[in-house]
C-alpha positions as CSV (number, residue, x, y, z in Angstrom):
1,M,-16.5,0.3,-14.3
2,A,-13.7,2.6,-15.4
3,D,-10.6,1.3,-17.0
4,D,-8.3,1.0,-14.0
5,D,-5.3,0.3,-16.1
6,T,-5.1,3.8,-17.4
7,P,-2.5,5.8,-15.5
8,A,-4.1,9.1,-16.4
9,T,-7.2,8.1,-14.5
10,F,-5.9,6.1,-11.6
11,A,-2.6,6.3,-9.6
12,S,-1.1,5.0,-6.4
13,P,2.1,6.2,-4.7
14,A,4.6,5.5,-7.5
15,C,7.8,3.8,-6.7
16,F,10.7,4.1,-9.1
17,L,13.7,3.5,-6.9
18,H,13.8,-0.3,-6.9
19,E,17.0,-0.5,-8.9
20,I,19.1,1.2,-6.2
21,D,20.6,0.6,-2.8
22,P,17.9,1.3,-0.1
23,A,20.4,3.5,1.7
24,Y,20.4,5.9,-1.2
25,A,16.7,6.5,-0.5
26,G,17.2,7.2,3.2
27,L,16.5,3.6,4.4
28,P,18.9,1.2,6.3
29,G,21.3,-0.3,3.8
30,P,21.7,-4.0,3.2
31,L,24.2,-6.0,5.3
32,D,25.3,-7.9,2.2
33,L,25.2,-5.9,-1.1
34,Q,25.3,-9.1,-3.2
35,A,22.4,-10.6,-1.3
36,W,20.4,-7.4,-1.8
37,T,21.2,-7.4,-5.5
38,D,19.8,-11.0,-5.7
39,V,16.7,-10.1,-3.6
40,N,16.1,-7.0,-5.7
41,R,16.3,-8.9,-8.9
42,W,13.9,-11.5,-7.6
43,R,11.5,-8.9,-6.3
44,K,11.4,-7.1,-9.6
45,A,10.4,-10.3,-11.4
46,E,7.9,-11.3,-8.7
47,R,6.4,-7.8,-8.8
48,E,5.8,-8.0,-12.6
49,R,4.4,-11.5,-12.3
50,L,1.9,-10.6,-9.5
51,I,0.7,-7.4,-11.2
52,A,0.1,-9.3,-14.4
53,K,-1.8,-12.0,-12.4
54,R,-4.2,-9.5,-10.8
55,L,-4.7,-7.6,-14.1
56,A,-5.9,-11.0,-15.5
57,I,-8.7,-11.1,-13.0
58,P,-12.0,-10.0,-14.7
59,A,-13.0,-6.5,-13.8
60,M,-16.3,-7.5,-12.2
61,E,-14.5,-10.2,-10.1
62,R,-12.0,-7.6,-8.9
63,L,-14.8,-5.3,-8.0
64,A,-16.5,-8.1,-5.9
65,H,-13.2,-8.9,-4.3
66,G,-12.6,-5.3,-3.4
67,Q,-16.0,-5.0,-1.7
68,A,-15.4,-8.2,0.3
69,I,-12.0,-6.8,1.4
70,A,-13.5,-3.5,2.3
71,D,-16.2,-5.2,4.4
72,R,-13.6,-7.2,6.3
73,V,-11.5,-4.1,6.9
74,L,-14.5,-2.2,8.3
75,D,-15.3,-5.2,10.6
76,E,-11.7,-5.3,11.7
77,I,-11.3,-1.6,12.6
78,G,-14.7,-1.3,14.2
79,D,-15.9,2.2,15.4
80,V,-14.3,4.8,13.2
81,A,-16.1,7.8,14.6
82,G,-13.6,10.6,15.1
83,R,-10.7,8.6,13.7
84,I,-8.7,9.4,10.5
85,V,-8.4,6.7,8.0
86,S,-6.0,7.0,5.0
87,A,-6.6,4.9,1.9
88,Y,-5.3,5.4,-1.7
89,W,-6.3,6.0,-5.3
90,P,-6.4,2.6,-7.2
91,F,-3.9,1.7,-9.9
92,R,-3.2,-1.3,-12.1
93,G,-5.9,-3.7,-10.8
94,E,-5.6,-2.7,-7.1
95,P,-8.8,-3.1,-5.0
96,D,-10.9,0.1,-5.5
97,F,-11.2,1.5,-2.0
98,R,-13.0,4.7,-2.9
99,P,-16.4,3.3,-1.8
100,F,-14.6,2.3,1.5
101,L,-13.7,5.9,2.1
102,E,-17.3,6.9,1.6
103,A,-18.3,4.2,4.1
104,V,-15.8,5.6,6.7
105,S,-17.2,9.1,6.3
106,A,-20.8,7.8,6.6
107,R,-19.8,6.2,9.9
108,G,-18.4,9.4,11.3
109,G,-14.7,8.9,10.4
110,R,-12.5,11.3,8.6
111,T,-10.6,10.2,5.5
112,A,-7.3,11.1,3.9
113,L,-5.0,10.3,0.9
114,P,-1.3,9.9,0.9
115,V,0.7,12.5,-1.0
116,V,4.1,12.0,-2.6
117,V,6.2,15.0,-1.8
118,E,9.3,14.0,-3.7
119,K,11.6,11.0,-4.2
120,G,13.5,10.0,-1.1
121,R,11.1,11.6,1.3
122,P,8.3,10.1,3.4
123,L,4.7,10.4,2.3
124,E,2.5,13.1,3.7
125,F,-1.2,12.5,4.5
126,H,-3.9,15.1,3.7
127,L,-7.5,15.1,4.6
128,W,-9.9,14.4,1.7
129,Q,-13.3,13.0,1.2
130,T,-15.4,12.0,-1.8
131,G,-16.6,14.9,-3.7
132,E,-13.8,17.3,-2.8
133,A,-11.5,18.6,-5.4
134,L,-8.4,16.8,-6.5
135,S,-5.3,18.0,-8.3
136,R,-2.3,16.2,-9.9
137,G,0.7,15.7,-7.8
138,V,4.1,14.0,-8.4
139,W,3.8,11.6,-11.3
140,N,0.2,12.7,-11.9
141,I,-1.0,11.1,-8.8
142,P,-4.4,12.5,-7.7
143,I,-4.0,14.4,-4.4
144,P,-6.3,16.6,-2.4
145,A,-6.5,20.1,-4.1
146,E,-6.5,21.7,-0.7
147,P,-3.5,20.8,1.5
148,R,-4.7,19.7,4.9
149,P,-1.9,17.7,6.5
150,C,-3.0,15.1,9.1
151,R,-1.7,12.2,11.1
152,P,-3.9,9.1,10.3
153,D,-4.9,6.7,13.0
154,I,-5.2,3.9,10.4
155,V,-3.3,3.5,7.1
156,I,-4.7,1.3,4.4
157,S,-1.9,0.2,2.1
158,P,-2.3,-1.9,-1.1
159,V,0.1,-4.7,-1.7
160,V,1.5,-6.2,-4.8
161,G,2.4,-9.3,-2.7
162,F,2.6,-10.3,0.9
163,D,3.9,-13.1,3.1
164,A,2.9,-14.9,6.3
165,A,4.8,-12.4,8.4
166,C,2.8,-9.6,6.8
167,Y,5.7,-8.1,5.0
168,R,4.6,-6.1,1.9
169,L,6.0,-6.4,-1.6
170,G,5.2,-3.0,-3.1
171,Y,6.3,-1.1,-6.2
172,G,9.9,-0.9,-5.0
173,G,10.5,2.8,-4.1
174,G,10.5,2.4,-0.3
175,F,7.9,5.1,0.3
176,F,5.8,2.9,2.6
177,D,8.8,1.8,4.8
178,R,10.3,5.3,4.8
179,T,7.0,6.9,5.9
180,L,6.5,4.4,8.8
181,A,10.1,4.7,9.9
182,A,9.8,8.5,10.1
183,M,6.6,8.5,12.3
184,T,7.0,9.1,16.0
185,E,3.6,7.5,16.6
186,R,2.9,4.7,14.3
187,P,-0.7,4.3,13.0
188,R,-2.3,0.9,12.6
189,V,-1.3,-0.3,9.2
190,I,-3.6,-2.6,7.2
191,G,-2.4,-4.1,4.0
192,I,-5.0,-5.1,1.4
193,G,-4.7,-7.4,-1.6
194,Y,-6.1,-10.4,-3.3
195,N,-5.6,-13.8,-1.9
196,G,-3.6,-14.7,-5.0
197,S,-1.0,-12.1,-4.0
198,R,0.2,-14.2,-1.1
199,I,3.8,-15.6,-1.5
200,A,6.0,-17.7,0.7
201,T,8.3,-14.7,1.6
202,I,9.4,-11.4,0.3
203,Y,12.9,-12.0,1.7
204,P,12.6,-9.1,4.1
205,Q,15.6,-6.8,4.5
206,L,16.6,-4.4,7.3
207,H,14.5,-1.6,5.7
208,D,11.3,-3.6,5.4
209,I,8.6,-2.9,8.0
210,A,5.8,-5.5,8.4
211,M,2.1,-4.5,8.4
212,D,-0.1,-5.1,11.4
213,I,-2.4,-7.3,9.3
214,V,-3.2,-8.1,5.7
215,V,-6.8,-8.4,4.5
216,T,-7.8,-10.3,1.4
217,E,-11.2,-11.3,0.0
218,T,-11.1,-14.6,1.9
219,A,-9.2,-13.9,5.2
220,V,-7.5,-11.6,7.7
221,V,-3.9,-12.6,7.9
222,R,-2.0,-11.9,11.1
223,P,1.8,-11.9,11.3
224,Q,3.7,-15.1,11.8
225,V,7.4,-15.0,12.5
226,S,9.6,-15.1,9.5
227,T,13.3,-15.6,9.7
228,V,14.1,-15.6,6.0
229,R,16.3,-12.6,5.1
230,A,18.1,-13.5,1.9
231,L,17.8,-15.7,-1.1
232,T,19.3,-19.1,-0.7
């Protein structure tokens, strides 16, 4: 198994805007700037903790977890024939979903990867399947070499952490939320992560958008109502 902690080999949509007000990145701003500052500080620490935790999982165990997650996702979405499914390129211990993309193609589906256009803008999705050429995009993220924009029916999004309401703790740049907010027709959004990534709450803010479900190696988590909006 390749070293998935090497940025030159693996990359996921990078998020480097977590130090700023979400409004600066084109997202709804916080009602209480001090509360957002507290939440942001907490999220940064929690993000670092959870990434370190998943990197501590032995590589072969992560591989087995990734396969279990992929099997659950395939069961959950059912017939993929004629549908477009977007996944991602793995980074820093994320479940490796490249075999999942191959399985979708084998079942008659079409596959895509997200493309970072630039900071502060929604992601684009471009058709790509295993074996096709890749190039280096923003922050050296592997992207399809041939631009073929598409609108996916299903978006698979890796999580750093998640809560019972299926809010996603990501890398902090707001790409995921900004992309969903900009879509006139929202795809089905499936978060994936390890069971150990579950936390009590991410303290969701106005700009956070919940996923439809989160799939781990042990369960399919469906949203439960969360009313927590700020640190107490």
